[in-house]
C-alpha positions, 0 to 999 in steps of 0.5 A, spaced: 761 410 653 767 415 653 770 418 648 777 414 648 773 408 648 770 410 642 776 411 638 779 406 641 774 402 638 773 405 631 781 404 629 781 397 632 775 397 627 779 400 621 785 395 623 784 389 618 781 394 612 788 397 613 792 392 612 788 389 607 790 395 603 797 396 605 797 389 603 794 389 596 799 396 594 806 391 597 805 384 594 807 386 586 812 389 590 814 383 595 813 377 589 818 380 584 824 378 588 820 371 587 819 372 580 826 375 579 829 368 578 834 366 573 837 371 568 836 367 563 828 371 562 827 376 559 821 380 556 822 384 551 817 388 547 817 387 539 822 393 536 817 399 532 819 400 525 823 406 524 819 409 519 823 417 518 826 415 513 820 415 508 818 422 510 824 424 508 823 420 501 816 424 500 819 431 501 825 431 497 820 429 492 817 434 492 821 439 491 823 435 485 
């Protein structure tokens, strides 16, 4: 076979694999708009407790 036919054959054999990888990468971006159905659904992480005041009190007690 000629080199051109070999190149075309290799390219065509890689196309399904490349399409699968592209689909796996793009799937979250394609699905996200359909999941954002209502504005009421909001998932938030719990707020972290602030612990800065304890450090200030500890330092001030050590100085006194």
